[in-house]
C-alpha positions as a Python dict, from the first residue, in 0.01 Angstrom:
ca = {
    (1, 'M'): (0, 0, 0),
    (2, 'Y'): (-242, 207, 209),
    (3, 'I'): (-344, -113, 390),
    (4, 'Y'): (-3, -135, 558),
    (5, 'F'): (-26, 221, 693),
    (6, 'L'): (-380, 159, 818),
    (7, 'L'): (-250, -147, 998),
    (8, 'L'): (29, 49, 1169),
    (9, 'I'): (-208, 332, 1267),
    (10, 'F'): (-458, 81, 1404),
    (11, 'W'): (-187, -83, 1615),
    (12, 'F'): (-71, 256, 1744),
    (13, 'F'): (-414, 351, 1874),
    (14, 'C'): (-476, 3, 2014),
    (15, 'N'): (-152, 36, 2206),
    (16, 'L'): (-265, 372, 2348),
    (17, 'L'): (-604, 234, 2452),
    (18, 'L'): (-442, -66, 2624),
    (19, 'T'): (-194, 145, 2820),
    (20, 'P'): (-405, 164, 3141),
    (21, 'L'): (-407, -216, 3168),
    (22, 'S'): (-141, -412, 3352),
    (23, 'R'): (167, -502, 3151),
    (24, 'K'): (71, -870, 3133),
    (25, 'Q'): (-282, -796, 3013),
    (26, 'N'): (-156, -533, 2770),
    (27, 'R'): (97, -772, 2616),
    (28, 'L'): (-148, -1059, 2576),
    (29, 'I'): (-434, -854, 2431),
    (30, 'F'): (-212, -657, 2197),
    (31, 'V'): (-36, -968, 2066),
    (32, 'M'): (-376, -1122, 1993),
    (33, 'I'): (-491, -806, 1813),
    (34, 'A'): (-168, -751, 1621),
    (35, 'G'): (-120, -1117, 1532),
    (36, 'S'): (-478, -1160, 1409),
    (37, 'T'): (-485, -836, 1205),
    (38, 'L'): (-145, -913, 1054),
    (39, 'F'): (-280, -1256, 963),
    (40, 'L'): (-584, -1103, 793),
    (41, 'V'): (-368, -869, 585),
    (42, 'M'): (-149, -1159, 476),
    (43, 'A'): (-423, -1418, 428),
    (44, 'L'): (-676, -1206, 238),
    (45, 'R'): (-430, -1083, -25),
    (46, 'D'): (-449, -1191, -384),
    (47, 'K'): (-184, -1432, -509),
    (48, 'S'): (-41, -1152, -726),
    (49, 'V'): (85, -977, -411),
    (50, 'G'): (440, -1105, -362),
    (51, 'T'): (690, -1197, -631),
    (52, 'D'): (692, -1572, -573),
    (53, 'T'): (342, -1636, -434),
    (54, 'A'): (173, -1710, -766),
    (55, 'N'): (467, -1926, -881),
    (56, 'Y'): (454, -2135, -563),
    (57, 'L'): (83, -2197, -611),
    (58, 'L'): (111, -2263, -985),
    (59, 'H'): (392, -2518, -960),
    (60, 'N'): (284, -2696, -642),
    (61, 'L'): (-94, -2714, -619),
    (62, 'G'): (-261, -2958, -858),
    (63, 'N'): (71, -3105, -969),
    (64, 'Q'): (120, -3417, -758),
    (65, 'L'): (364, -3589, -995),
    (66, 'Y'): (595, -3289, -976),
    (67, 'L'): (565, -3285, -596),
    (68, 'Y'): (646, -3656, -563),
    (69, 'D'): (948, -3610, -791),
    (70, 'E'): (1072, -3312, -590),
    (71, 'I'): (1027, -3496, -259),
    (72, 'I'): (1227, -3795, -385),
    (73, 'N'): (1502, -3612, -571),
    (74, 'T'): (1567, -3292, -373),
    (75, 'R'): (1696, -3222, -23),
    (76, 'E'): (1445, -2941, 37),
    (77, 'W'): (1146, -3176, 33),
    (78, 'G'): (971, -3041, 345),
    (79, 'F'): (811, -2752, 160),
    (80, 'R'): (690, -2981, -119),
    (81, 'A'): (548, -3225, 136),
    (82, 'I'): (337, -2945, 285),
    (83, 'F'): (198, -2860, -57),
    (84, 'L'): (136, -3226, -134),
    (85, 'T'): (-69, -3248, 187),
    (86, 'Y'): (-265, -2938, 88),
    (87, 'D'): (-327, -3085, -256),
    (88, 'R'): (-441, -3422, -125),
    (89, 'I'): (-698, -3270, 113),
    (90, 'G'): (-823, -3025, -148),
    (91, 'I'): (-697, -2692, -15),
    (92, 'G'): (-702, -2429, -288),
    (93, 'N'): (-489, -2124, -356),
    (94, 'Q'): (-646, -1898, -94),
    (95, 'G'): (-642, -2174, 164),
    (96, 'A'): (-270, -2230, 110),
    (97, 'I'): (-201, -1856, 145),
    (98, 'A'): (-405, -1848, 467),
    (99, 'L'): (-233, -2150, 622),
    (100, 'F'): (117, -2026, 548),
    (101, 'S'): (17, -1683, 683),
    (102, 'L'): (-119, -1843, 999),
    (103, 'F'): (206, -2027, 1069),
    (104, 'I'): (417, -1717, 1002),
    (105, 'C'): (203, -1491, 1223),
    (106, 'F'): (190, -1746, 1504),
    (107, 'S'): (569, -1785, 1503),
    (108, 'F'): (646, -1415, 1523),
    (109, 'S'): (366, -1352, 1772),
    (110, 'F'): (513, -1623, 1996),
    (111, 'L'): (858, -1465, 1974),
    (112, 'Y'): (740, -1112, 2048),
    (113, 'Y'): (502, -1212, 2325),
    (114, 'K'): (761, -1416, 2509),
    (115, 'Y'): (1066, -1192, 2480),
    (116, 'S'): (966, -836, 2386),
    (117, 'K'): (933, -566, 2652),
    (118, 'N'): (723, -361, 2408),
    (119, 'V'): (519, -583, 2177),
    (120, 'F'): (374, -289, 1986),
    (121, 'L'): (720, -169, 1888),
    (122, 'S'): (828, -523, 1795),
    (123, 'F'): (532, -568, 1559),
    (124, 'Y'): (581, -216, 1422),
    (125, 'L'): (948, -285, 1345),
    (126, 'H'): (854, -624, 1202),
    (127, 'V'): (645, -454, 934),
    (128, 'T'): (871, -154, 865),
    (129, 'I'): (1226, -298, 879),
    (130, 'G'): (1168, -663, 963),
    (131, 'L'): (1074, -970, 762),
    (132, 'F'): (715, -877, 682),
    (133, 'A'): (792, -805, 316),
    (134, 'I'): (979, -1130, 257),
    (135, 'S'): (704, -1322, 441),
    (136, 'M'): (462, -1207, 172),
    (137, 'S'): (674, -1364, -101),
    (138, 'G'): (950, -1606, 3),
    (139, 'W'): (745, -1879, 167),
    (140, 'R'): (1016, -2145, 170),
    (141, 'Q'): (1278, -1941, 347),
    (142, 'I'): (1040, -1758, 580),
    (143, 'S'): (906, -2099, 685),
    (144, 'A'): (1263, -2202, 767),
    (145, 'V'): (1313, -1876, 960),
    (146, 'C'): (996, -1938, 1161),
    (147, 'I'): (1112, -2287, 1254),
    (148, 'C'): (1447, -2140, 1363),
    (149, 'I'): (1257, -1907, 1597),
    (150, 'F'): (1153, -2215, 1793),
    (151, 'A'): (1509, -2349, 1761),
    (152, 'F'): (1622, -2030, 1939),
    (153, 'E'): (1389, -2123, 2224),
    (154, 'M'): (1558, -2464, 2243),
    (155, 'M'): (1904, -2305, 2237),
    (156, 'K'): (1811, -2070, 2519),
    (157, 'N'): (1692, -2368, 2724),
    (158, 'R'): (2004, -2567, 2622),
    (159, 'K'): (1808, -2852, 2465),
    (160, 'L'): (2060, -2955, 2201),
    (161, 'I'): (1871, -3250, 2051),
    (162, 'L'): (1552, -3052, 2000),
    (163, 'F'): (1757, -2763, 1863),
    (164, 'I'): (1919, -2990, 1602),
    (165, 'I'): (1584, -3147, 1510),
    (166, 'L'): (1427, -2805, 1452),
    (167, 'V'): (1719, -2672, 1249),
    (168, 'Y'): (1716, -2989, 1039),
    (169, 'T'): (1342, -2944, 984),
    (170, 'A'): (1410, -2586, 872),
    (171, 'Y'): (1682, -2723, 642),
    (172, 'L'): (1417, -2936, 469),
    (173, 'F'): (1242, -2611, 372),
    (174, 'H'): (1552, -2408, 284),
    (175, 'E'): (1908, -2534, 302),
    (176, 'S'): (2041, -2197, 413),
    (177, 'A'): (1894, -2276, 759),
    (178, 'L'): (2221, -2454, 835),
    (179, 'C'): (2368, -2113, 913),
    (180, 'F'): (2166, -2117, 1237),
    (181, 'I'): (2358, -2414, 1380),
    (182, 'P'): (2656, -2210, 1515),
    (183, 'I'): (2412, -2004, 1721),
    (184, 'Y'): (2394, -2287, 1973),
    (185, 'F'): (2749, -2205, 2087),
    (186, 'L'): (2616, -1877, 2226),
    (187, 'S'): (2467, -2081, 2509),
    (188, 'Y'): (2821, -2183, 2610),
    (189, 'I'): (2971, -1836, 2572),
    (190, 'S'): (2695, -1685, 2785),
    (191, 'K'): (2789, -1915, 3073),
    (192, 'L'): (3149, -1792, 3090),
    (193, 'K'): (3220, -1631, 3424),
    (194, 'C'): (3308, -1286, 3297),
    (195, 'R'): (3135, -960, 3227),
    (196, 'K'): (2946, -897, 2907),
    (197, 'Q'): (3231, -693, 2755),
    (198, 'K'): (3463, -996, 2761),
    (199, 'K'): (3190, -1219, 2624),
    (200, 'I'): (3137, -975, 2338),
    (201, 'V'): (3513, -973, 2268),
    (202, 'I'): (3508, -1354, 2254),
    (203, 'F'): (3210, -1349, 2020),
    (204, 'S'): (3366, -1073, 1804),
    (205, 'I'): (3696, -1262, 1768),
    (206, 'T'): (3504, -1577, 1678),
    (207, 'A'): (3290, -1385, 1428),
    (208, 'L'): (3601, -1225, 1276),
    (209, 'F'): (3764, -1568, 1245),
    (210, 'I'): (3455, -1712, 1077),
    (211, 'L'): (3424, -1405, 856),
    (212, 'T'): (3782, -1434, 730),
    (213, 'F'): (3752, -1799, 637),
    (214, 'L'): (3398, -1760, 506),
    (215, 'V'): (3510, -1503, 252),
    (216, 'T'): (3824, -1702, 163),
    (217, 'Y'): (3636, -2025, 105),
    (218, 'L'): (3302, -1873, 9),
    (219, 'M'): (3220, -2064, -305),
    (220, 'P'): (3291, -2417, -175),
    (221, 'L'): (3080, -2347, 134),
    (222, 'V'): (2792, -2200, -63),
    (223, 'N'): (2798, -2495, -301),
    (224, 'L'): (2753, -2725, -2),
    (225, 'V'): (2457, -2552, 159),
    (226, 'I'): (2285, -2367, -126),
    (227, 'P'): (2127, -2538, -428),
    (228, 'E'): (2261, -2460, -774),
    (229, 'R'): (1941, -2275, -867),
    (230, 'Y'): (2044, -1994, -626),
    (231, 'S'): (2376, -1934, -801),
    (232, 'I'): (2255, -1595, -927),
    (233, 'L'): (2287, -1478, -566),
    (234, 'Y'): (2660, -1554, -549),
    (235, 'D'): (2758, -1233, -723),
    (236, 'I'): (2603, -902, -824),
    (237, 'R'): (2473, -934, -1178),
    (238, 'E'): (2354, -665, -1415),
    (239, 'D'): (1997, -790, -1387),
    (240, 'Q'): (1998, -787, -1010),
    (241, 'A'): (1954, -478, -795),
    (242, 'P'): (2254, -427, -562),
    (243, 'T'): (2213, -430, -187),
    (244, 'N'): (2094, -94, -58),
    (245, 'P'): (2386, 62, 139),
    (246, 'L'): (2136, 250, 358),
    (247, 'L'): (1986, -82, 462),
    (248, 'V'): (2333, -210, 550),
    (249, 'M'): (2402, 104, 753),
    (250, 'S'): (2078, 58, 946),
    (251, 'F'): (2168, -301, 1035),
    (252, 'I'): (2511, -182, 1152),
    (253, 'A'): (2356, 104, 1351),
    (254, 'I'): (2120, -124, 1544),
    (255, 'P'): (2382, -320, 1746),
    (256, 'T'): (2609, -15, 1767),
    (257, 'V'): (2351, 215, 1925),
    (258, 'C'): (2206, -64, 2137),
    (259, 'Y'): (2550, -147, 2274),
    (260, 'I'): (2604, 214, 2381),
    (261, 'F'): (2283, 209, 2584),
    (262, 'W'): (2340, -148, 2701),
    (263, 'N'): (2685, -60, 2832),
    (264, 'K'): (2557, 250, 3013),
    (265, 'L'): (2267, 60, 3165),
    (266, 'D'): (2507, -210, 3288),
    (267, 'I'): (2258, -488, 3217),
    (268, 'E'): (2395, -835, 3291),
    (269, 'D'): (2121, -1032, 3119),
    (270, 'E'): (2161, -1353, 2922),
    (271, 'L'): (1877, -1265, 2683),
    (272, 'F'): (2035, -929, 2601),
    (273, 'F'): (2361, -1107, 2523),
    (274, 'Y'): (2187, -1346, 2282),
    (275, 'L'): (1995, -1067, 2110),
    (276, 'F'): (2301, -847, 2077),
    (277, 'C'): (2514, -1126, 1926),
    (278, 'L'): (2240, -1219, 1679),
    (279, 'S'): (2213, -852, 1583),
    (280, 'I'): (2589, -847, 1516),
    (281, 'A'): (2551, -1160, 1301),
    (282, 'C'): (2275, -987, 1104),
    (283, 'A'): (2497, -681, 1054),
    (284, 'L'): (2788, -895, 932),
    (285, 'C'): (2563, -1071, 682),
    (286, 'S'): (2442, -731, 558),
    (287, 'I'): (2799, -610, 505),
    (288, 'L'): (2893, -927, 318),
    (289, 'S'): (2579, -899, 103),
    (290, 'L'): (2734, -596, -67),
    (291, 'G'): (2965, -840, -244),
    (292, 'H'): (2768, -1165, -232),
    (293, 'H'): (2390, -1149, -223),
    (294, 'I'): (2356, -1489, -61),
    (295, 'F'): (2464, -1338, 273),
    (296, 'G'): (2160, -1112, 265),
    (297, 'R'): (1951, -1429, 263),
    (298, 'L'): (2146, -1575, 555),
    (299, 'G'): (2085, -1256, 751),
    (300, 'F'): (1711, -1328, 750),
    (301, 'Y'): (1764, -1589, 1022),
    (302, 'Y'): (1908, -1331, 1262),
    (303, 'A'): (1697, -1028, 1168),
    (304, 'P'): (1388, -1114, 1381),
    (305, 'F'): (1591, -1068, 1698),
    (306, 'N'): (1655, -703, 1616),
    (307, 'M'): (1283, -655, 1670),
    (308, 'L'): (1340, -767, 2030),
    (309, 'L'): (1671, -596, 2101),
    (310, 'I'): (1554, -245, 2013),
    (311, 'P'): (1239, -228, 2231),
    (312, 'N'): (1407, -418, 2514),
    (313, 'I'): (1687, -161, 2527),
    (314, 'I'): (1452, 137, 2506),
    (315, 'T'): (1229, 18, 2791),
    (316, 'R'): (1536, -9, 3018),
    (317, 'I'): (1645, 353, 2964),
    (318, 'K'): (1590, 527, 3298),
    (319, 'N'): (1587, 886, 3176),
    (320, 'A'): (1230, 956, 3061),
    (321, 'Q'): (1330, 1224, 2809),
    (322, 'I'): (1599, 1009, 2644),
    (323, 'R'): (1358, 716, 2640),
    (324, 'L'): (1093, 930, 2467),
    (325, 'V'): (1341, 1056, 2206),
    (326, 'A'): (1462, 702, 2138),
    (327, 'Y'): (1103, 582, 2106),
    (328, 'F'): (1022, 866, 1864),
    (329, 'F'): (1315, 789, 1635),
    (330, 'C'): (1235, 417, 1644),
    (331, 'L'): (894, 505, 1506),
    (332, 'L'): (1009, 766, 1256),
    (333, 'L'): (1324, 624, 1096),
    (334, 'P'): (1188, 273, 1020),
    (335, 'L'): (874, 429, 874),
    (336, 'I'): (1082, 650, 643),
    (337, 'Q'): (1281, 349, 529),
    (338, 'F'): (961, 151, 473),
    (339, 'I'): (810, 431, 264),
    (340, 'E'): (1129, 471, 61),
    (341, 'S'): (1201, 104, -3),
    (342, 'L'): (857, -49, -59),
    (343, 'P'): (745, 115, -388),
    (344, 'G'): (905, -65, -680),
    (345, 'S'): (1060, -331, -455),
    (346, 'T'): (1152, -664, -615),
    (347, 'L'): (920, -832, -363),
    (348, 'K'): (620, -661, -529),
    (349, 'I'): (396, -617, -229),
    (350, 'D'): (334, -243, -273),
    (351, 'N'): (29, -293, -497),
    (352, 'Y'): (-187, -469, -239),
    (353, 'I'): (-506, -630, -368),
    (354, 'F'): (-764, -833, -178),
    (355, 'F'): (-836, -1167, -341),
    (356, 'W'): (-1201, -1078, -405),
    (357, 'E'): (-1100, -767, -605),
    (358, 'V'): (-960, -981, -887),
    (359, 'L'): (-1201, -1112, -1146),
    (360, 'P'): (-1204, -1495, -1177),
}
């Protein structure tokens, strides 16, 4: 796993070297450096890195009859159609890994470049507490998450039709993407003529209402949007590691601490409102995942926006000393969690191997 630490150190020094440049130049150059190096780490790995990577390649490449059957008989046919295309044009295992990695890195780079006030910190958090680990394994769902990133762009611009098209496309990769549909209503709440505190109360009451009925009618809802093969996620089983309470606490702490600073800074910003509400949604999913693991999966769709909320709050802190302390802890605490959680993780990305290191 030394490669991940080398990547973070490399980004840190690149960020320092780019500091004298203007903010626009700094952002663009760093996103290009971070996005390309992240792509190389993901694309040059062996298929054994990541729990599901080898299984995806084994069952989908070179098995066109299976792919045709899956496309015809399943609702999640988008992912199979991608693999069928790869198979028809002769893309091998490493090519498939590279192409999926390219799409993932482009999506997150787009998000961080457009909305982050500190792209280094966004990429850093992406690796340490973000969706980097799941992007090395869960291709179907991370593809759906990446498509929902562009759906967020459509929501922000209030383009309902394009938003629905993108969420439906994500649904064809992973049916859990339907949980992103209610996010569009944030565009209406944000337009209410009241201060952010009242908007947050409206969102909180709505979230509490949804939470109550979601728990009450959990199983019928899950049966509608989640295929039967994911039923092991409905409850905690003996053969499944329980959700880490420390991880849940960190997801709760993010919107809590950010709200304290946000309130003191008195920022009336539509983007902050969106990011804060999505962070709350992520925290709620984390809490519910203690009893039903499927909510941990749903939280993946909201987690990327924490990587924007944190740096955007820190850069707006006016007191230089407080800003420096906040920056320090945002580097230290995620790194500690990354070091603690990665070894022995069920995602199996800790033993990184380049593809050329494995004998044919």
